[in-house]
BALOBA-1460 file (C-alpha; in Angstrom, 3 decimals):
// residues 311
<rec num="1" residu="m" x="-50.532" y="10.951" z="-34.754"/>
<rec num="2" residu="y" x="-52.544" y="12.774" z="-37.436"/>
<rec num="3" residu="i" x="-54.204" y="11.385" z="-40.492"/>
<rec num="4" residu="k" x="-53.315" y="12.621" z="-43.952"/>
<rec num="5" residu="t" x="-56.400" y="14.262" z="-45.365"/>
<rec num="6" residu="n" x="-57.184" y="14.634" z="-49.054"/>
<rec num="7" residu="v" x="-58.283" y="18.141" z="-49.945"/>
<rec num="8" residu="n" x="-61.441" y="16.640" z="-51.493"/>
<rec num="9" residu="s" x="-62.514" y="15.143" z="-48.184"/>
<rec num="10" residu="k" x="-64.561" y="16.758" z="-45.433"/>
<rec num="11" residu="n" x="-62.994" y="14.393" z="-42.900"/>
<rec num="12" residu="i" x="-60.492" y="16.953" z="-41.698"/>
<rec num="13" residu="l" x="-60.487" y="15.560" z="-38.183"/>
<rec num="14" residu="d" x="-60.253" y="11.860" z="-37.441"/>
<rec num="15" residu="s" x="-61.845" y="11.030" z="-34.091"/>
<rec num="16" residu="n" x="-59.263" y="8.263" z="-33.633"/>
<rec num="17" residu="h" x="-56.269" y="10.521" z="-34.285"/>
<rec num="18" residu="r" x="-54.918" y="10.292" z="-30.732"/>
<rec num="19" residu="k" x="-53.802" y="7.316" z="-28.647"/>
<rec num="20" residu="t" x="-54.418" y="7.040" z="-24.921"/>
<rec num="21" residu="t" x="-50.744" y="6.131" z="-24.449"/>
<rec num="22" residu="d" x="-49.485" y="9.160" z="-26.376"/>
<rec num="23" residu="h" x="-47.454" y="11.013" z="-23.753"/>
<rec num="24" residu="r" x="-45.985" y="13.336" z="-26.389"/>
<rec num="25" residu="s" x="-49.202" y="15.342" z="-26.419"/>
<rec num="26" residu="l" x="-48.997" y="15.831" z="-22.642"/>
<rec num="27" residu="h" x="-45.382" y="16.934" z="-22.969"/>
<rec num="28" residu="r" x="-46.318" y="19.432" z="-25.684"/>
<rec num="29" residu="l" x="-49.178" y="20.753" z="-23.564"/>
<rec num="30" residu="a" x="-46.821" y="21.276" z="-20.622"/>
<rec num="31" residu="l" x="-44.348" y="23.067" z="-22.901"/>
<rec num="32" residu="l" x="-46.997" y="25.384" z="-24.341"/>
<rec num="33" residu="r" x="-48.153" y="26.301" z="-20.861"/>
<rec num="34" residu="k" x="-44.573" y="26.864" z="-19.702"/>
<rec num="35" residu="i" x="-43.726" y="29.303" z="-22.508"/>
<rec num="36" residu="g" x="-46.974" y="31.194" z="-22.000"/>
<rec num="37" residu="l" x="-48.979" y="30.235" z="-25.082"/>
<rec num="38" residu="i" x="-51.765" y="28.738" z="-22.965"/>
<rec num="39" residu="d" x="-53.332" y="30.161" z="-19.797"/>
<rec num="40" residu="s" x="-51.470" y="33.492" z="-19.942"/>
<rec num="41" residu="s" x="-54.297" y="35.832" z="-20.904"/>
<rec num="42" residu="s" x="-54.662" y="37.441" z="-17.478"/>
<rec num="43" residu="g" x="-55.213" y="41.186" z="-17.806"/>
<rec num="44" residu="l" x="-56.365" y="40.915" z="-21.422"/>
<rec num="45" residu="d" x="-59.901" y="41.449" z="-22.653"/>
<rec num="46" residu="f" x="-61.305" y="39.699" z="-25.722"/>
<rec num="47" residu="s" x="-64.335" y="40.770" z="-27.720"/>
<rec num="48" residu="r" x="-65.708" y="41.114" z="-31.230"/>
<rec num="49" residu="a" x="-65.282" y="44.470" z="-32.975"/>
<rec num="50" residu="a" x="-68.634" y="46.059" z="-33.741"/>
<rec num="51" residu="t" x="-68.389" y="49.804" z="-34.304"/>
<rec num="52" residu="f" x="-66.817" y="51.639" z="-37.227"/>
<rec num="53" residu="l" x="-64.110" y="53.037" z="-34.929"/>
<rec num="54" residu="e" x="-63.232" y="49.597" z="-33.524"/>
<rec num="55" residu="l" x="-62.925" y="48.126" z="-37.007"/>
<rec num="56" residu="k" x="-60.941" y="51.112" z="-38.278"/>
<rec num="57" residu="l" x="-58.448" y="50.797" z="-35.423"/>
<rec num="58" residu="a" x="-58.206" y="47.013" z="-35.899"/>
<rec num="59" residu="y" x="-57.602" y="47.182" z="-39.654"/>
<rec num="60" residu="g" x="-55.150" y="50.040" z="-39.174"/>
<rec num="61" residu="m" x="-53.082" y="48.058" z="-36.669"/>
<rec num="62" residu="n" x="-53.227" y="45.006" z="-38.898"/>
<rec num="63" residu="y" x="-52.032" y="47.115" z="-41.859"/>
<rec num="64" residu="r" x="-49.060" y="48.543" z="-39.948"/>
<rec num="65" residu="i" x="-47.860" y="45.143" z="-38.727"/>
<rec num="66" residu="f" x="-48.250" y="43.516" z="-42.147"/>
<rec num="67" residu="l" x="-46.443" y="46.456" z="-43.755"/>
<rec num="68" residu="e" x="-43.540" y="46.248" z="-41.275"/>
<rec num="69" residu="n" x="-43.147" y="42.553" z="-42.092"/>
<rec num="70" residu="g" x="-43.228" y="43.135" z="-45.853"/>
<rec num="71" residu="y" x="-46.442" y="41.177" z="-46.421"/>
<rec num="72" residu="i" x="-48.271" y="44.037" z="-48.147"/>
<rec num="73" residu="e" x="-47.492" y="47.219" z="-50.076"/>
<rec num="74" residu="p" x="-48.195" y="50.712" z="-48.669"/>
<rec num="75" residu="n" x="-51.539" y="52.237" z="-49.527"/>
<rec num="76" residu="f" x="-53.086" y="55.677" z="-49.122"/>
<rec num="77" residu="m" x="-55.672" y="54.475" z="-46.567"/>
<rec num="78" residu="g" x="-53.342" y="53.158" z="-43.901"/>
<rec num="79" residu="m" x="-55.711" y="50.208" z="-43.539"/>
<rec num="80" residu="r" x="-56.139" y="46.795" z="-45.100"/>
<rec num="81" residu="i" x="-59.601" y="46.943" z="-46.662"/>
<rec num="82" residu="r" x="-60.742" y="44.198" z="-49.047"/>
<rec num="83" residu="p" x="-64.173" y="42.772" z="-49.959"/>
<rec num="84" residu="w" x="-64.198" y="40.683" z="-46.772"/>
<rec num="85" residu="e" x="-63.681" y="43.701" z="-44.515"/>
<rec num="86" residu="l" x="-66.747" y="45.287" z="-46.149"/>
<rec num="87" residu="n" x="-68.910" y="42.233" z="-45.429"/>
<rec num="88" residu="a" x="-71.166" y="42.235" z="-42.369"/>
<rec num="89" residu="a" x="-70.627" y="38.478" z="-41.923"/>
<rec num="90" residu="t" x="-66.885" y="38.927" z="-41.278"/>
<rec num="91" residu="a" x="-66.228" y="38.557" z="-37.545"/>
<rec num="92" residu="t" x="-63.197" y="40.503" z="-36.312"/>
<rec num="93" residu="f" x="-61.994" y="39.737" z="-32.805"/>
<rec num="94" residu="l" x="-59.898" y="42.055" z="-30.651"/>
<rec num="95" residu="a" x="-57.471" y="41.557" z="-27.779"/>
<rec num="96" residu="r" x="-57.169" y="44.596" z="-25.515"/>
<rec num="97" residu="a" x="-54.747" y="45.494" z="-22.743"/>
<rec num="98" residu="n" x="-55.751" y="48.532" z="-20.670"/>
<rec num="99" residu="h" x="-58.353" y="49.383" z="-23.344"/>
<rec num="100" residu="r" x="-55.656" y="49.406" z="-26.078"/>
<rec num="101" residu="i" x="-55.959" y="46.996" z="-29.003"/>
<rec num="102" residu="v" x="-52.921" y="44.686" z="-29.006"/>
<rec num="103" residu="g" x="-54.137" y="41.897" z="-31.292"/>
<rec num="104" residu="t" x="-56.654" y="41.216" z="-34.057"/>
<rec num="105" residu="i" x="-57.960" y="38.316" z="-36.100"/>
<rec num="106" residu="s" x="-60.857" y="38.054" z="-38.553"/>
<rec num="107" residu="l" x="-63.004" y="35.137" z="-39.618"/>
<rec num="108" residu="a" x="-63.951" y="35.930" z="-43.201"/>
<rec num="109" residu="p" x="-66.745" y="34.072" z="-45.024"/>
<rec num="110" residu="h" x="-66.513" y="32.680" z="-48.529"/>
<rec num="111" residu="i" x="-67.837" y="35.329" z="-50.945"/>
<rec num="112" residu="p" x="-69.111" y="33.976" z="-54.280"/>
<rec num="113" residu="e" x="-67.515" y="36.782" z="-56.307"/>
<rec num="114" residu="a" x="-64.218" y="36.851" z="-54.393"/>
<rec num="115" residu="g" x="-63.820" y="33.428" z="-52.779"/>
<rec num="116" residu="l" x="-61.631" y="33.369" z="-49.656"/>
<rec num="117" residu="p" x="-58.836" y="35.833" z="-48.792"/>
<rec num="118" residu="s" x="-55.998" y="33.381" z="-49.509"/>
<rec num="119" residu="g" x="-57.603" y="31.978" z="-52.637"/>
<rec num="120" residu="w" x="-55.052" y="33.851" z="-54.757"/>
<rec num="121" residu="l" x="-52.299" y="31.612" z="-53.331"/>
<rec num="122" residu="f" x="-54.098" y="28.370" z="-52.450"/>
<rec num="123" residu="d" x="-56.731" y="28.498" z="-55.177"/>
<rec num="124" residu="r" x="-57.088" y="24.741" z="-55.685"/>
<rec num="125" residu="e" x="-57.204" y="23.986" z="-51.974"/>
<rec num="126" residu="m" x="-59.730" y="26.720" z="-51.207"/>
<rec num="127" residu="d" x="-61.950" y="25.786" z="-54.155"/>
<rec num="128" residu="m" x="-62.056" y="22.125" z="-53.151"/>
<rec num="129" residu="l" x="-62.794" y="22.958" z="-49.515"/>
<rec num="130" residu="a" x="-65.581" y="25.317" z="-50.578"/>
<rec num="131" residu="k" x="-67.149" y="22.614" z="-52.734"/>
<rec num="132" residu="g" x="-67.153" y="20.136" z="-49.860"/>
<rec num="133" residu="a" x="-68.522" y="22.489" z="-47.202"/>
<rec num="134" residu="t" x="-71.911" y="24.055" z="-46.602"/>
<rec num="135" residu="r" x="-70.349" y="27.146" z="-45.006"/>
<rec num="136" residu="i" x="-66.623" y="27.853" z="-45.023"/>
<rec num="137" residu="a" x="-64.588" y="30.707" z="-43.540"/>
<rec num="138" residu="e" x="-60.929" y="31.699" z="-43.377"/>
<rec num="139" residu="a" x="-59.038" y="33.023" z="-40.375"/>
<rec num="140" residu="c" x="-57.103" y="36.089" z="-41.557"/>
<rec num="141" residu="n" x="-55.894" y="39.538" z="-40.428"/>
<rec num="142" residu="n" x="-54.027" y="37.833" z="-37.608"/>
<rec num="143" residu="s" x="-51.646" y="40.291" z="-35.959"/>
<rec num="144" residu="v" x="-50.294" y="40.885" z="-32.452"/>
<rec num="145" residu="i" x="-48.037" y="43.745" z="-31.383"/>
<rec num="146" residu="g" x="-44.540" y="42.777" z="-30.295"/>
<rec num="147" residu="d" x="-44.880" y="43.072" z="-26.520"/>
<rec num="148" residu="y" x="-47.723" y="40.525" z="-26.465"/>
<rec num="149" residu="r" x="-46.488" y="37.817" z="-28.815"/>
<rec num="150" residu="q" x="-45.535" y="35.523" z="-25.940"/>
<rec num="151" residu="h" x="-49.061" y="35.612" z="-24.492"/>
<rec num="152" residu="s" x="-51.845" y="33.154" z="-25.251"/>
<rec num="153" residu="i" x="-53.601" y="35.606" z="-27.578"/>
<rec num="154" residu="p" x="-53.587" y="33.174" z="-30.563"/>
<rec num="155" residu="i" x="-55.278" y="30.457" z="-28.518"/>
<rec num="156" residu="e" x="-57.828" y="32.843" z="-27.020"/>
<rec num="157" residu="f" x="-58.625" y="33.952" z="-30.568"/>
<rec num="158" residu="y" x="-58.977" y="30.280" z="-31.513"/>
<rec num="159" residu="r" x="-61.470" y="29.787" z="-28.679"/>
<rec num="160" residu="c" x="-63.380" y="32.890" z="-29.817"/>
<rec num="161" residu="m" x="-63.507" y="31.619" z="-33.388"/>
<rec num="162" residu="l" x="-64.630" y="28.128" z="-32.403"/>
<rec num="163" residu="a" x="-67.415" y="29.617" z="-30.296"/>
<rec num="164" residu="h" x="-68.439" y="31.777" z="-33.258"/>
<rec num="165" residu="v" x="-68.391" y="29.017" z="-35.887"/>
<rec num="166" residu="w" x="-70.377" y="26.641" z="-33.696"/>
<rec num="167" residu="h" x="-72.953" y="29.385" z="-33.121"/>
<rec num="168" residu="a" x="-73.053" y="30.500" z="-36.777"/>
<rec num="169" residu="g" x="-73.148" y="27.010" z="-38.296"/>
<rec num="170" residu="i" x="-69.815" y="27.285" z="-40.147"/>
<rec num="171" residu="d" x="-68.590" y="23.770" z="-40.806"/>
<rec num="172" residu="t" x="-65.046" y="24.339" z="-42.131"/>
<rec num="173" residu="v" x="-62.379" y="26.877" z="-41.161"/>
<rec num="174" residu="t" x="-59.103" y="27.314" z="-42.986"/>
<rec num="175" residu="a" x="-56.005" y="29.405" z="-42.278"/>
<rec num="176" residu="v" x="-52.639" y="30.091" z="-43.911"/>
<rec num="177" residu="v" x="-49.807" y="29.899" z="-41.372"/>
<rec num="178" residu="n" x="-46.022" y="29.983" z="-41.267"/>
<rec num="179" residu="k" x="-44.722" y="26.484" z="-41.929"/>
<rec num="180" residu="n" x="-42.754" y="26.569" z="-38.658"/>
<rec num="181" residu="h" x="-46.033" y="26.946" z="-36.753"/>
<rec num="182" residu="r" x="-47.644" y="23.917" z="-38.353"/>
<rec num="183" residu="a" x="-47.116" y="21.605" z="-35.348"/>
<rec num="184" residu="f" x="-48.675" y="24.213" z="-33.052"/>
<rec num="185" residu="y" x="-51.904" y="24.283" z="-35.067"/>
<rec num="186" residu="e" x="-51.904" y="20.512" z="-35.522"/>
<rec num="187" residu="f" x="-51.905" y="20.238" z="-31.744"/>
<rec num="188" residu="f" x="-55.233" y="22.077" z="-31.871"/>
<rec num="189" residu="y" x="-56.639" y="19.608" z="-34.417"/>
<rec num="190" residu="m" x="-56.005" y="21.487" z="-37.655"/>
<rec num="191" residu="t" x="-54.665" y="19.536" z="-40.633"/>
<rec num="192" residu="k" x="-52.330" y="20.623" z="-43.412"/>
<rec num="193" residu="i" x="-53.790" y="20.537" z="-46.913"/>
<rec num="194" residu="g" x="-51.967" y="21.148" z="-50.162"/>
<rec num="195" residu="e" x="-48.299" y="21.957" z="-50.602"/>
<rec num="196" residu="e" x="-46.002" y="24.508" z="-49.018"/>
<rec num="197" residu="k" x="-45.922" y="27.854" z="-50.871"/>
<rec num="198" residu="s" x="-44.341" y="31.290" z="-50.496"/>
<rec num="199" residu="y" x="-46.528" y="34.165" z="-49.339"/>
<rec num="200" residu="s" x="-44.207" y="36.806" z="-50.771"/>
<rec num="201" residu="d" x="-42.980" y="37.322" z="-54.329"/>
<rec num="202" residu="r" x="-39.972" y="39.335" z="-53.153"/>
<rec num="203" residu="y" x="-38.479" y="36.784" z="-50.769"/>
<rec num="204" residu="y" x="-39.081" y="33.219" z="-49.656"/>
<rec num="205" residu="d" x="-41.776" y="33.190" z="-46.979"/>
<rec num="206" residu="p" x="-42.947" y="29.564" z="-46.644"/>
<rec num="207" residu="v" x="-46.556" y="29.044" z="-45.546"/>
<rec num="208" residu="v" x="-48.961" y="26.118" z="-45.429"/>
<rec num="209" residu="c" x="-52.736" y="25.933" z="-45.599"/>
<rec num="210" residu="m" x="-54.462" y="24.377" z="-42.580"/>
<rec num="211" residu="a" x="-58.116" y="23.399" z="-42.146"/>
<rec num="212" residu="i" x="-60.483" y="21.958" z="-39.570"/>
<rec num="213" residu="d" x="-63.891" y="20.305" z="-39.784"/>
<rec num="214" residu="c" x="-65.640" y="22.235" z="-37.004"/>
<rec num="215" residu="n" x="-68.615" y="19.905" z="-36.662"/>
<rec num="216" residu="r" x="-66.479" y="16.796" z="-36.281"/>
<rec num="217" residu="l" x="-64.261" y="18.589" z="-33.793"/>
<rec num="218" residu="r" x="-67.253" y="19.437" z="-31.611"/>
<rec num="219" residu="e" x="-68.571" y="15.877" z="-31.855"/>
<rec num="220" residu="y" x="-65.188" y="14.499" z="-30.851"/>
<rec num="221" residu="l" x="-64.663" y="16.893" z="-27.930"/>
<rec num="222" residu="s" x="-68.222" y="16.219" z="-26.718"/>
<rec num="223" residu="s" x="-67.717" y="12.464" z="-26.643"/>
<rec num="224" residu="p" x="-66.244" y="10.425" z="-23.757"/>
<rec num="225" residu="e" x="-63.669" y="9.213" z="-26.276"/>
<rec num="226" residu="s" x="-61.791" y="12.529" z="-26.039"/>
<rec num="227" residu="d" x="-61.329" y="12.100" z="-22.276"/>
<rec num="228" residu="n" x="-58.555" y="9.616" z="-22.979"/>
<rec num="229" residu="g" x="-55.664" y="10.571" z="-20.733"/>
<rec num="230" residu="t" x="-53.822" y="12.615" z="-23.357"/>
<rec num="231" residu="a" x="-53.902" y="16.368" z="-23.950"/>
<rec num="232" residu="d" x="-57.396" y="15.836" z="-25.348"/>
<rec num="233" residu="s" x="-58.672" y="15.576" z="-21.779"/>
<rec num="234" residu="y" x="-57.506" y="19.133" z="-21.156"/>
<rec num="235" residu="l" x="-58.429" y="20.543" z="-24.566"/>
<rec num="236" residu="r" x="-62.023" y="19.265" z="-24.441"/>
<rec num="237" residu="d" x="-62.592" y="21.568" z="-21.464"/>
<rec num="238" residu="y" x="-60.407" y="24.400" z="-22.737"/>
<rec num="239" residu="l" x="-62.037" y="24.595" z="-26.174"/>
<rec num="240" residu="l" x="-65.576" y="23.431" z="-25.447"/>
<rec num="241" residu="f" x="-66.895" y="22.756" z="-21.954"/>
<rec num="242" residu="k" x="-65.119" y="25.682" z="-20.263"/>
<rec num="243" residu="n" x="-64.940" y="28.018" z="-23.219"/>
<rec num="244" residu="p" x="-66.258" y="31.364" z="-21.834"/>
<rec num="245" residu="y" x="-66.917" y="32.804" z="-25.294"/>
<rec num="246" residu="l" x="-69.696" y="30.313" z="-26.030"/>
<rec num="247" residu="e" x="-71.969" y="32.400" z="-23.807"/>
<rec num="248" residu="l" x="-70.938" y="35.676" z="-25.450"/>
<rec num="249" residu="v" x="-70.959" y="35.067" z="-29.200"/>
<rec num="250" residu="q" x="-74.712" y="35.465" z="-29.667"/>
<rec num="251" residu="k" x="-74.643" y="38.897" z="-28.007"/>
<rec num="252" residu="w" x="-71.488" y="39.817" z="-29.955"/>
<rec num="253" residu="e" x="-73.118" y="38.776" z="-33.228"/>
<rec num="254" residu="k" x="-76.267" y="40.832" z="-32.631"/>
<rec num="255" residu="r" x="-74.316" y="43.936" z="-31.671"/>
<rec num="256" residu="a" x="-71.957" y="43.638" z="-34.641"/>
<rec num="257" residu="i" x="-74.766" y="43.256" z="-37.180"/>
<rec num="258" residu="d" x="-76.825" y="46.032" z="-35.604"/>
<rec num="259" residu="e" x="-73.861" y="48.432" z="-35.657"/>
<rec num="260" residu="f" x="-72.895" y="47.447" z="-39.213"/>
<rec num="261" residu="v" x="-76.362" y="48.463" z="-40.395"/>
<rec num="262" residu="r" x="-76.814" y="51.476" z="-38.121"/>
<rec num="263" residu="e" x="-73.398" y="52.989" z="-38.849"/>
<rec num="264" residu="r" x="-73.421" y="52.003" z="-42.557"/>
<rec num="265" residu="i" x="-69.965" y="50.573" z="-41.965"/>
<rec num="266" residu="g" x="-69.366" y="49.022" z="-45.385"/>
<rec num="267" residu="k" x="-70.428" y="52.217" z="-47.156"/>
<rec num="268" residu="r" x="-68.359" y="54.405" z="-44.817"/>
<rec num="269" residu="f" x="-65.188" y="52.430" z="-45.549"/>
<rec num="270" residu="m" x="-65.845" y="52.792" z="-49.283"/>
<rec num="271" residu="e" x="-66.513" y="56.529" z="-48.986"/>
<rec num="272" residu="e" x="-63.417" y="57.033" z="-46.857"/>
<rec num="273" residu="s" x="-61.259" y="55.195" z="-49.375"/>
<rec num="274" residu="r" x="-62.534" y="57.392" z="-52.216"/>
<rec num="275" residu="n" x="-62.002" y="60.597" z="-50.234"/>
<rec num="276" residu="l" x="-58.485" y="59.604" z="-49.195"/>
<rec num="277" residu="l" x="-57.675" y="58.708" z="-52.789"/>
<rec num="278" residu="v" x="-58.765" y="62.181" z="-53.917"/>
<rec num="279" residu="d" x="-56.638" y="63.770" z="-51.188"/>
<rec num="280" residu="s" x="-53.678" y="61.647" z="-52.236"/>
<rec num="281" residu="i" x="-54.018" y="62.611" z="-55.909"/>
<rec num="282" residu="l" x="-54.431" y="66.328" z="-55.192"/>
<rec num="283" residu="e" x="-51.495" y="66.440" z="-52.784"/>
<rec num="284" residu="e" x="-49.194" y="64.813" z="-55.346"/>
<rec num="285" residu="m" x="-50.069" y="67.254" z="-58.133"/>
<rec num="286" residu="h" x="-47.412" y="69.856" z="-58.955"/>
<rec num="287" residu="p" x="-48.215" y="73.323" z="-57.528"/>
<rec num="288" residu="s" x="-47.804" y="74.886" z="-60.966"/>
<rec num="289" residu="q" x="-50.556" y="72.626" z="-62.239"/>
<rec num="290" residu="f" x="-52.799" y="72.841" z="-59.220"/>
<rec num="291" residu="p" x="-52.668" y="74.898" z="-56.004"/>
<rec num="292" residu="v" x="-52.058" y="73.155" z="-52.704"/>
<rec num="293" residu="p" x="-55.561" y="71.875" z="-51.779"/>
<rec num="294" residu="d" x="-57.401" y="73.106" z="-48.749"/>
<rec num="295" residu="h" x="-60.963" y="72.877" z="-47.554"/>
<rec num="296" residu="s" x="-61.837" y="76.309" z="-48.952"/>
<rec num="297" residu="d" x="-60.761" y="75.408" z="-52.479"/>
<rec num="298" residu="p" x="-63.855" y="74.906" z="-54.713"/>
<rec num="299" residu="i" x="-61.950" y="72.663" z="-57.129"/>
<rec num="300" residu="y" x="-60.981" y="70.432" z="-54.223"/>
<rec num="301" residu="w" x="-64.637" y="70.046" z="-53.323"/>
<rec num="302" residu="f" x="-65.523" y="69.466" z="-56.975"/>
<rec num="303" residu="f" x="-63.210" y="66.455" z="-57.089"/>
<rec num="304" residu="r" x="-64.425" y="65.225" z="-53.719"/>
<rec num="305" residu="s" x="-68.074" y="65.537" z="-54.694"/>
<rec num="306" residu="k" x="-67.377" y="63.535" z="-57.837"/>
<rec num="307" residu="s" x="-65.642" y="60.833" z="-55.815"/>
<rec num="308" residu="c" x="-68.601" y="60.575" z="-53.429"/>
<rec num="309" residu="s" x="-71.430" y="60.936" z="-55.917"/>
<rec num="310" residu="k" x="-73.943" y="58.133" z="-56.081"/>
<rec num="311" residu="p" x="-74.059" y="56.028" z="-59.264"/>
């Protein structure tokens, strides 16, 4: 049903990968709709985070969920902040229920100095994809709170990301997913690259690296060939022709960039991390060595001013 793709190749999607007589895809589509992973987003609102507060709440929720699952170690910030979260080109999408954030996902660009977020685990795969692509990004920071994990939030995020990459000219997207979810992402045209690995050093947490050639996907879905009587006939509308986010991404992009500059978001996250680190150090010092810090303590402000001073 799916071609095997060499990591050196850009041909991540084969336009002939489906057969018109393949009823398995229709069965899988019916199953996904039955269990609520497609067409169950009623009452949810999807958008791109733009303000400092929106991003802070998103990265805080992502941190708590990853910490609960043992994917990351605790930190003094209570957020997951890395070079990609400080980059204006990173697009973070939110799912809200009654104005409360219940899900997040980020599309992080390749950064020359840092690569991609999962490059530490899939270094060979990420390097080869980056060499074969003009613009590459990784889907990361994917988290959904427990009560909403049976909704179609992952697929709505996928539609948001496809709309964004087609608008931004990103030609390849990659993601690291649980190996048990591989078939789910293959159904949406992603292809496994590389070998299965463990995400955690403490216990076996098998994951695989998936990728998609976004340009070829759009070409395929745009062509009459995809209206072939299989699930493709539904997905071409769902992902492309009736994707509501295609009309929103340009406005989302402008607002996000404007707010990133206006609110100095990257700098504010860096300043906040330094200030919280100072607080953490001072609070852990023994009282006999240093009094309990408070905002009237001049030594406290001396340390804080040093942490915030410009180079």
